[in-house]
C-alpha positions as CSV (number, residue, x, y, z in Angstrom):
1,M,-232.6,-115.8,21.1
2,K,-229.0,-116.8,21.2
3,Q,-226.3,-115.4,18.9
4,E,-222.7,-116.3,18.6
5,H,-219.9,-113.9,17.7
6,F,-216.1,-113.8,17.4
7,I,-214.7,-110.4,18.3
8,Q,-211.3,-108.7,18.6
9,A,-210.5,-107.6,22.1
10,A,-207.0,-106.6,23.2
11,N,-205.8,-107.9,19.9
12,R,-207.1,-111.4,20.6
13,R,-210.0,-113.3,18.9
14,L,-212.6,-114.1,21.6
15,R,-215.7,-116.2,21.3
16,V,-218.9,-114.5,22.6
17,Q,-222.5,-115.6,23.0
18,Q,-225.4,-113.1,23.3
19,I,-228.7,-114.1,24.8
20,G,-231.5,-111.6,24.1
21,H,-231.4,-108.1,22.7
22,I,-229.3,-105.2,24.1
23,Q,-231.7,-102.6,25.5
24,A,-230.9,-98.9,25.5
25,N,-232.8,-98.3,28.8
26,A,-231.6,-101.3,30.8
27,P,-228.3,-102.8,31.9
28,T,-226.6,-105.7,30.1
29,L,-225.2,-108.7,32.0
30,V,-221.7,-109.7,31.1
31,F,-220.5,-113.1,32.4
32,L,-216.8,-113.9,33.2
33,H,-216.0,-117.6,33.7
34,G,-213.5,-119.2,36.1
35,G,-209.9,-120.1,35.7
36,I,-210.2,-123.3,33.6
37,D,-213.8,-122.8,32.4
38,S,-215.6,-122.0,29.2
39,I,-219.0,-120.8,27.9
40,E,-220.5,-124.3,28.0
41,M,-219.3,-124.9,31.5
42,W,-221.8,-122.3,32.7
43,R,-224.5,-124.8,31.4
44,D,-227.9,-123.0,31.3
45,F,-227.2,-120.6,34.2
46,P,-226.8,-117.5,31.9
47,E,-230.1,-118.4,30.1
48,Q,-231.9,-118.8,33.4
49,V,-230.6,-115.4,34.6
50,H,-231.7,-113.9,31.3
51,Q,-235.2,-115.3,31.7
52,A,-235.5,-114.2,35.4
53,T,-234.3,-110.6,34.8
54,G,-235.3,-109.9,31.3
55,L,-231.9,-108.5,30.6
56,C,-229.6,-109.2,27.7
57,V,-226.7,-111.5,28.6
58,I,-223.3,-111.6,27.0
59,V,-221.0,-114.5,27.8
60,Y,-217.5,-114.7,26.5
61,E,-214.5,-117.0,26.6
62,R,-211.4,-115.3,27.9
63,W,-208.1,-115.6,26.0
64,G,-206.9,-119.2,26.0
65,H,-210.2,-120.7,26.9
66,G,-212.7,-122.8,24.8
67,Q,-212.8,-121.6,21.2
68,S,-211.2,-118.2,21.8
69,E,-207.6,-117.6,20.6
70,P,-205.4,-120.1,22.4
71,L,-202.4,-119.3,24.6
72,T,-199.0,-119.9,23.0
73,E,-196.9,-119.7,26.2
74,F,-197.2,-119.5,30.0
75,R,-197.9,-116.1,31.5
76,E,-195.5,-115.4,34.3
77,Y,-197.6,-112.7,36.0
78,D,-200.9,-112.0,37.6
79,T,-203.4,-111.6,34.7
80,R,-206.4,-110.4,36.7
81,A,-205.9,-106.6,36.3
82,E,-204.9,-107.1,32.7
83,E,-208.0,-109.1,31.8
84,A,-210.2,-106.6,33.7
85,G,-208.8,-103.8,31.5
86,E,-208.5,-103.6,27.8
87,P,-210.3,-106.9,26.9
88,L,-213.4,-105.9,28.7
89,L,-213.2,-102.3,27.5
90,D,-213.0,-103.5,23.9
91,L,-216.0,-105.8,24.5
92,F,-218.0,-102.9,25.9
93,K,-217.1,-100.8,22.8
94,H,-217.9,-103.6,20.4
95,F,-221.5,-104.0,21.7
96,G,-221.9,-100.3,22.5
97,L,-222.5,-101.1,26.2
98,T,-222.7,-98.1,28.6
99,D,-224.5,-99.8,31.5
100,V,-223.2,-103.2,32.6
101,I,-223.7,-105.6,35.4
102,L,-220.7,-108.0,35.6
103,V,-221.3,-111.6,36.7
104,G,-218.1,-113.4,37.4
105,H,-217.3,-116.8,38.9
106,S,-214.0,-117.7,40.8
107,Y,-211.1,-116.2,38.8
108,G,-213.8,-114.3,36.7
109,G,-215.3,-113.2,40.0
110,V,-212.1,-111.4,40.9
111,I,-211.8,-109.9,37.4
112,S,-215.3,-108.5,37.8
113,L,-214.4,-106.8,41.0
114,V,-211.2,-105.4,39.6
115,A,-213.1,-104.2,36.5
116,A,-215.6,-102.4,38.7
117,S,-212.8,-100.2,40.0
118,L,-211.4,-99.6,36.5
119,H,-214.6,-98.9,34.5
120,K,-216.7,-97.0,36.9
121,E,-218.4,-95.1,34.0
122,V,-219.8,-98.4,32.6
123,V,-220.1,-101.0,35.4
124,C,-223.1,-100.2,37.5
125,A,-223.0,-103.4,39.7
126,V,-221.2,-106.7,40.2
127,V,-222.3,-110.2,41.1
128,S,-219.1,-111.9,42.2
129,I,-219.5,-115.7,42.7
130,V,-216.8,-117.3,45.0
131,P,-214.1,-114.8,44.1
132,Q,-210.5,-115.9,44.9
133,M,-208.6,-112.8,45.6
134,L,-206.6,-114.2,48.4
135,I,-204.6,-117.4,47.8
136,H,-204.8,-119.1,51.2
137,D,-203.9,-122.7,52.3
138,Q,-207.3,-124.2,51.5
139,C,-207.2,-122.6,48.0
140,L,-203.8,-124.1,47.4
141,A,-205.0,-127.5,48.6
142,G,-207.9,-127.3,46.2
143,A,-205.6,-126.4,43.3
144,Q,-203.3,-129.4,44.2
145,E,-206.3,-131.7,44.2
146,A,-207.2,-130.4,40.7
147,K,-203.7,-131.0,39.5
148,E,-203.8,-134.5,40.8
149,A,-207.1,-135.2,39.1
150,F,-205.8,-133.7,35.9
151,E,-202.6,-135.8,35.8
152,N,-203.9,-139.0,37.3
153,G,-207.7,-138.9,37.1
154,D,-210.3,-138.0,34.5
155,L,-210.3,-134.2,34.8
156,R,-208.2,-133.7,31.7
157,K,-210.6,-135.8,29.7
158,K,-213.6,-133.8,31.0
159,L,-211.9,-130.5,30.2
160,F,-210.5,-131.5,26.8
161,K,-214.0,-131.4,25.2
162,F,-214.3,-127.7,26.1
163,H,-210.7,-126.5,25.3
164,G,-209.3,-129.0,22.8
165,E,-205.6,-128.9,22.0
166,G,-205.0,-125.7,24.0
167,L,-206.0,-127.4,27.3
168,D,-202.5,-128.3,28.6
169,I,-201.0,-124.9,28.4
170,L,-204.2,-123.3,29.8
171,F,-204.3,-125.7,32.8
172,Y,-200.6,-125.3,33.7
173,D,-200.8,-121.6,33.1
174,W,-203.4,-121.5,35.9
175,I,-201.7,-123.9,38.2
176,N,-198.3,-122.3,37.9
177,R,-199.8,-118.9,38.7
178,V,-201.7,-120.1,41.7
179,N,-198.4,-121.6,43.1
180,S,-196.4,-118.4,42.3
181,E,-195.3,-116.4,45.4
182,A,-195.7,-113.2,43.5
183,Y,-199.3,-114.1,42.7
184,Q,-200.0,-115.2,46.2
185,D,-198.8,-111.8,47.5
186,E,-201.4,-109.9,45.4
187,D,-204.8,-109.9,47.1
188,C,-206.3,-107.1,44.9
189,T,-206.9,-104.9,47.9
190,Q,-206.0,-101.8,45.9
191,Y,-208.8,-102.5,43.5
192,L,-211.4,-103.5,46.1
193,Q,-210.9,-100.2,47.8
194,Q,-211.8,-98.2,44.7
195,I,-215.2,-100.0,44.0
196,S,-218.1,-97.6,44.1
197,C,-221.0,-99.7,42.7
198,P,-223.2,-102.2,44.6
199,V,-221.7,-105.7,44.9
200,L,-223.4,-109.0,45.5
201,Q,-221.1,-111.9,46.6
202,I,-222.3,-115.5,46.6
203,F,-220.4,-118.3,48.2
204,G,-221.0,-122.1,48.5
205,K,-220.5,-123.0,52.2
206,E,-218.9,-126.3,51.1
207,D,-216.4,-124.8,48.6
208,G,-213.3,-127.0,48.5
209,F,-211.2,-123.9,47.7
210,G,-212.5,-122.1,50.9
211,Y,-214.4,-118.8,51.0
212,L,-214.1,-117.2,54.5
213,P,-210.7,-115.4,53.9
214,N,-212.0,-113.8,50.7
215,L,-215.3,-112.9,52.3
216,D,-213.4,-111.3,55.2
217,L,-211.2,-109.4,52.8
218,S,-214.2,-108.1,50.9
219,K,-216.0,-106.9,54.0
220,K,-212.8,-105.1,55.1
221,H,-212.0,-103.3,51.9
222,I,-215.0,-102.9,49.6
223,P,-216.4,-99.4,50.6
224,S,-219.6,-99.6,48.5
225,Q,-222.8,-101.5,49.3
226,L,-221.9,-105.2,49.8
227,S,-224.5,-107.9,50.0
228,V,-223.5,-111.5,50.8
229,K,-225.2,-114.8,50.3
230,V,-223.6,-118.0,51.7
231,V,-225.5,-121.1,50.3
232,P,-225.5,-124.2,52.4
233,D,-224.8,-127.6,50.8
234,A,-223.2,-126.0,47.8
235,G,-219.5,-125.9,46.6
236,H,-217.3,-124.0,44.3
237,Y,-219.8,-124.2,41.5
238,V,-222.6,-122.8,43.7
239,H,-224.5,-121.5,40.7
240,L,-224.8,-125.0,39.4
241,D,-225.2,-126.8,42.8
242,A,-228.0,-124.4,43.9
243,K,-229.0,-122.8,40.6
244,E,-232.5,-121.7,41.5
245,T,-231.3,-120.0,44.7
246,V,-228.5,-118.2,42.9
247,V,-230.7,-117.1,40.0
248,N,-233.2,-115.7,42.5
249,E,-230.4,-113.9,44.4
250,V,-229.2,-112.2,41.1
251,K,-232.8,-111.3,40.2
252,E,-233.5,-109.7,43.6
253,F,-230.2,-107.9,43.5
254,F,-231.0,-106.4,40.1
255,L,-234.4,-105.2,41.4
256,T,-232.6,-103.1,44.1
257,L,-230.5,-101.2,41.7
């Protein structure tokens, strides 16, 4: 059963989809999408994870994305810690969640890790898919390719159907941040060092944004149990390129908790 909600979180109207029923004696999976993504861009991955684990799934669109409240101006700062804080806490409170497994992809993968350090009383585990804490040369090259495809290719057309009129400010909000020296200087180490719950990280070996620097950073600074899966022949959207493999990894990770 899938339900759609609009909730207030950090004084913003956010779109949320719920798959299944919240269970008092089991964790709830909360999905956080990537930098220019939306609920629909997960495709059926959340539904597949729900079916494999039997857990309730909550997927939401962050501020500025999809049908959530649009951005009105560029944000000249690193938003990862901010988005891991009050918006998630308000979402937890809205649904009465006290036991959560965060599942984040890319930008959302970083937010999920930061949130684990901030909400230790609620977050019991994290599945972080291709998190980009460290903005290295390959990551910058990948962002430049995306900018070129947006301005001169068909990426804008593809994304417009998900984000509508708010797309341009959303896209350049992301691009400007990635290219900001202040943003590049923040690798989230201070948050990684405070994580106490189990973490599963999943990477696509062919990720055009690169993965090794962020994997090395995680191994160096995450003190809790860290499991890693590198999937061959899969890219930045590893959960779509190798969906069955990733769903099984999430299921097996949940069974170890």
